[in-house]
Backbone as a ProteinNet text record, in pm:
[ID]
protein_1_A
[PRIMARY]
MRLSGYRFGRVEVDGVPHHEDLWICGERVGPWWRREGHRVHPEDLAEILEFSPEVVIIGTGFSGMLQVTKEAEALLSSRGIELRALPTKEAVELYNELARKKQVAVLLHLTC
[TERTIARY]
5981	5989.9	5898.5	5848.3	5758.3	5814.6	5811.6	5857.2	5737	5750.4	5640.7	5697	5610.2	5642	5758.9	5783.7	5896.1	5866.1	5963.3	5967.4	6115.2	6146	6284.5	6364.6	6465.6	6554.6	6504.1	6393.7	6337	6253.5	6264.3	6177.4	6162.8	6051.2	6030.2	6042.8	6115	6129	6062.1	5951.3	5870.9	5842.8	5810.8	5773.7	5889.2	6012.4	6130.4	6185.6	6194.6	6244.2	6394.5	6431.3	6571.9	6593.6	6710.9	6741.4	6867.5	6923.2	7043.1	7010.8	7083.9	7066.8	7088.3	7010.8	7016.1	6986.3	7018.9	6981.4	6903.5	6817.9	6740.2	6743.3	6770.8	6762.3	6720	6609.5	6555.1	6516.3	6566.1	6535.9	6650.1	6744.9	6860.3	6851.3	6895	6898.9	7039	7095.4	7228	7243.9	7344.8	7371.4	7428.4	7390.9	7438.8	7532.7	7662	7765.1	7811.8	7827.6	7872.8	8006.2	8084	8214	8198.9	8095.4	8070	7923.9	7897.4	7764.4	7644.9	7650.4	7532	7548.7	7641.4	7660.6	7677.9	7614.5	7624.7	7724.9	7830.9	7935.5	7920	7981.9	7968.3	7999.8	8104.4	8140.7	8035.3	7949.5	7842.4	7730.4	7736.9	7633.7	7680.9	7805.5	7867.4	7785.8	7739.1	7668.8	7540.7	7465	7337.7	7357.2	7467	7490.1	7513.1	7557.6	7575.3	7444.6	7331.2	7200.2	7139.4	7207.5	7159.1	7014.8	6986.8	6849.3	6810.4	6680.8	6628	6612.9	6578.8	6554	6628.2	6691.5	6751	6675.9	6619.6	6550.3	6639.6	6667.1	6747.2	6660	6642.2	6571.8	6669.1	6643.2	6738.4	6724.1	6646.7	6631.8	6498	6472.2	6346.4	6323.7	6429.4	6421	6487	6530.8	6592	6732.6	6809.9	6944.3	7050.5	7029.9	7128	7129.6	7248.3	7262.2	7331.3	7287	7348.2	7444.9	7572.3	7670.3	7643.2	7691.7	7677.2	7747.2	7857.6	7930.3	7846.9	7775.3	7687.3	7572	7515	7408.3	7459.1	7579.7	7637.4	7662.5	7708.1	7731.6	7602.7	7496.5	7368.7	7318.8	7327.6	7283	7360.7	7491.1	7574.6	7537.4	7472.6	7428.3	7280.7	7218.4	7077.1	6984.1	7028.4	6949.5	6881	6750.7	6673.8	6700.2	6723.5	6745.9	6627.8	6578.7	6475.5	6526.4	6559.3	6606.4	6501.8	6449.1	6342.7	6342.5	6276.4	6273.2	6232	6286.6	6272.4	6127.6	6040.4	5899	5842.3	5870.5	5823.2	5895.4	6023.9	6100.9	6043.8	6002.3	5940.8	5812.9	5730.3	5604.6	5631.3	5727.1	5759.3	5815.3	5902.2	5956.9	5845	5752.6	5643.5	5561.4	5546.2	5470.8	5549.2	5675.5	5752.9	5809	5837.9	5903.4	5818.1	5689	5601.6	5614.1	5666.7	5668	5807.5	5907.9	6042.1	6148.1	6269.4	6385.6	6432.7	6405.1	6430.1	6528	6621	6707	6669.1	6663.8	6635	6744.7	6790	6890.5	6828.6	6821.1	6747.4	6835.5	6834.3	6894.3	6779.1	6787.6	6673	6661	6767.1	6759.7	6765.7	6793.8	6810.5	6713
15491.6	15551.6	15673.9	15701.5	15816.2	15908.5	16037.5	16138.7	16204.8	16235.9	16303.4	16376.3	16453.1	16515.8	16611.9	16678.1	16771.8	16893.1	16926.1	17052.9	17084.3	17201.8	17244.5	17137.2	17081.1	16984	16841.7	16809.7	16674.1	16639	16513.2	16458.6	16309.3	16253.4	16109.2	16043.6	15931.7	15850.3	15717.5	15691.4	15571.8	15559	15671.5	15672.9	15677.9	15669.1	15671.9	15814.6	15876.2	16013.8	16023.6	16129.5	16162.2	16306.6	16333.1	16466.6	16525.7	16459.1	16506.1	16517.3	16603.4	16612.7	16474.7	16443.8	16310.8	16312.5	16200.2	16178.7	16048.6	16041.7	15920.4	15897.7	15776.2	15738	15591.9	15565.8	15430.8	15392.7	15281.1	15233.3	15261.4	15344.2	15373	15511.9	15520.8	15647.2	15661.2	15780.5	15801.6	15942.5	15963.6	16098.2	16185.2	16310.6	16402.2	16504.2	16483.4	16575.7	16657.3	16786.6	16875.1	16938	16963	17028	17162.6	17233.1	17366.5	17369	17396.4	17382.7	17429.2	17548.9	17602.5	17619.3	17542.8	17543.9	17400.1	17368.9	17234.9	17240.6	17161.3	17150.3	17016	16999.6	16873.1	16749.4	16755.7	16637.4	16602.1	16696.3	16670.7	16585.8	16562.4	16485	16344.6	16311.6	16187.1	16062.2	16050.1	15927	15905.4	16009.6	15990.4	15970.6	16019.4	16002.8	15857	15776	15632.3	15565.6	15625.1	15567	15614.1	15703.9	15758.5	15807.7	15902.2	15952.7	16035.4	16039.2	16126.6	16268.7	16277.8	16406	16408.1	16520.9	16543.6	16660.2	16633.8	16737.4	16772.9	16900.9	16946.4	17033.9	16989.1	17068.9	17169.4	17296.9	17402.5	17454.2	17383.9	17420.8	17484.5	17502.4	17559.6	17697.9	17777.5	17913.9	17927	17815	17818.1	17873.8	17856.4	17914.6	17840.6	17712.6	17633.3	17677.1	17691.1	17731.8	17622.3	17604.2	17508.1	17586	17544.8	17615.7	17592.1	17683.3	17669.7	17543.6	17506.7	17385.7	17260.4	17257.8	17143.7	17139.1	17255.2	17261.1	17209.4	17251.1	17209.9	17059.4	17002.9	16858.3	16781.9	16819.5	16751.1	16770.6	16890.8	16920.3	16838.3	16824.6	16749.6	16602	16553.6	16413.6	16398.5	16508.2	16503.6	16486.2	16527.9	16513.4	16645.4	16639.5	16758.8	16793.5	16920.6	16968.3	17051.6	17021.9	17104.1	17137.8	17264.3	17310.5	17404	17369.1	17447.4	17425.2	17511.5	17492.5	17349.3	17301	17159.2	17113.7	17194	17153.2	17122.7	17209.4	17188.3	17071.3	17054.4	16943.3	16809.3	16800.7	16678.5	16647.1	16746.7	16726.6	16684.3	16750.1	16716.3	16575.3	16537.7	16401.7	16298.5	16317	16220.6	16208.8	16317.8	16316.1	16247.7	16284.5	16234.8	16094.6	16055.2	15926	15808.4	15829.5	15721.5	15702.6	15804.6	15803.5	15797.1	15843.5	15857.6	15809.9	15792	15762.8	15896.6	15918.8	16047.7	16031.1	16124.7	16135.5	16264.9	16259.7	16380.9	16398.4	16521.4	16557.3	16666.7	16644.1	16735.9	16801.2	16933.6	17013.4	17042.7	16995.7	16999	17125.7	17204.1	17326.8	17448.9	17563.9	17692.1	17711.1
11394	11524.6	11527.7	11644.7	11661.1	11768.9	11739.1	11833.8	11898.7	12027.4	12098.1	12219.6	12283.4	12410.9	12408.6	12293.3	12292.5	12379.5	12460.4	12531.8	12552.2	12599.4	12615.4	12688.9	12621.4	12683.4	12689.9	12621	12632.6	12510.9	12467.5	12363.3	12391	12350.5	12363.9	12227.4	12225.2	12105.1	12136.1	12069.3	12098.7	12248.1	12311.4	12452.4	12550.3	12501	12588.2	12591.3	12709.9	12717	12689.7	12618.9	12591.1	12632.7	12691.8	12743	12681	12583	12513.3	12365	12293.9	12149.3	12087.8	11984.2	11926.7	11778.3	11712.8	11574	11565.3	11464.9	11437.7	11287.7	11249.9	11109.1	11105.1	11036.5	11037	11178.7	11224	11359	11456.9	11415.6	11501.4	11562.1	11685.4	11759.5	11817.5	11808.3	11865	11918.2	12001.8	12053.1	11941.7	11940.9	11837.2	11898.7	11877.1	11924.2	11805.7	11826.2	11719.7	11756.6	11653.9	11670.5	11740.7	11705.4	11759.1	11801.3	11926.7	11985	11905.1	11847.5	11780.9	11630.5	11572.4	11427.1	11379.8	11268.5	11210.3	11095.4	11107	11005.5	10933.7	10816.7	10743.7	10827.9	10910.1	10989.3	11094.1	11127.8	11224.4	11165.3	11034.5	10964.9	10928.9	10960.6	10915	10947.7	11069.8	11109.1	11030.3	11006.7	10937.2	10786.8	10731	10587.3	10550.3	10645.6	10621.7	10580.6	10617.3	10590.5	10458.4	10388	10260.4	10268.8	10357	10367.4	10245.1	10217.7	10112.8	10166.7	10294.9	10360	10493.4	10523	10654.7	10717.6	10834.7	10911.5	11029.4	11044.6	11157.8	11246.7	11370.8	11470.2	11528.2	11504.8	11539.8	11683	11763.9	11904	11934.4	12061.2	12108.3	12049.2	12043.9	11989.5	11853	11795.6	11663	11659.4	11765.7	11775.3	11693.2	11666.6	11592.4	11446.3	11389.4	11250	11170.4	11046.7	10955.5	10866.7	10864	10782.1	10634.1	10552.8	10407.6	10358.6	10424.1	10385.7	10411.7	10522	10551.8	10452.4	10421.3	10320.6	10186.9	10147.4	10019.2	10015.5	10125.5	10131.4	10104.5	10172.3	10152.5	10009.7	9959.4	9823.7	9720.6	9740.2	9645.6	9640.3	9743.9	9748.2	9713.8	9674.4	9637.7	9756	9874.3	9996.8	10028	10046.6	10083.1	10229.2	10256.7	10393.3	10438	10557.1	10621.1	10759.9	10784.2	10915.1	10972.5	11089.4	11150.5	11300.9	11377.3	11522.2	11558.9	11667.2	11701.6	11713.9	11769.1	11779.1	11640.9	11544.4	11407.8	11341.5	11372.5	11316.8	11361.9	11487.8	11540.6	11463.4	11442	11368.6	11224.5	11159.1	11020.5	11010.6	11103.4	11103.4	11112.2	11205.2	11220.4	11092.9	11020.9	10895.4	10782.8	10764.7	10651.2	10669.6	10792.2	10815.8	10770.6	10755.3	10706.7	10555.8	10486.2	10340.3	10279.2	10351.6	10295	10393	10339.7	10424.2	10481.7	10609.8	10673.6	10789.1	10797.3	10915.2	10985.4	11117.3	11194.2	11298.4	11312	11411.6	11496.3	11626.1	11712.4	11817.9	11816.8	11924.2	12020.3	12142.7	12233.8	12317.5	12325.9	12405.4	12313.4	12368.2	12296.8	12183.4
[MASK]
++++++++++++++++++++++++++++++++++++++++++++++++++++++++++++++++++++++++++++++++++++++++++++++++++++++++++++++++

């Protein structure tokens, strides 16, 4: 899958616009709902962990407001999964680069 056209509140996945936070792993795309709007907890990663990604990229929003809790970081680390959390524009670029080489999951917060 290829990501493009990111701007505040919008991203395209293979040319299809999305306006809600989402996750992508392999060829699957789903809505990304979090227990707490601007914090990522371990349970917020459950769906993508089913795919056993090598790398998890978290787009922290337009201004980087989303925070990853230490517990979520520890969960990924305990499974040997590399975490990259960065503003969503950069996360989109990194996903497009890494997804060709590795099993990557990306979770994108499209606003803030």
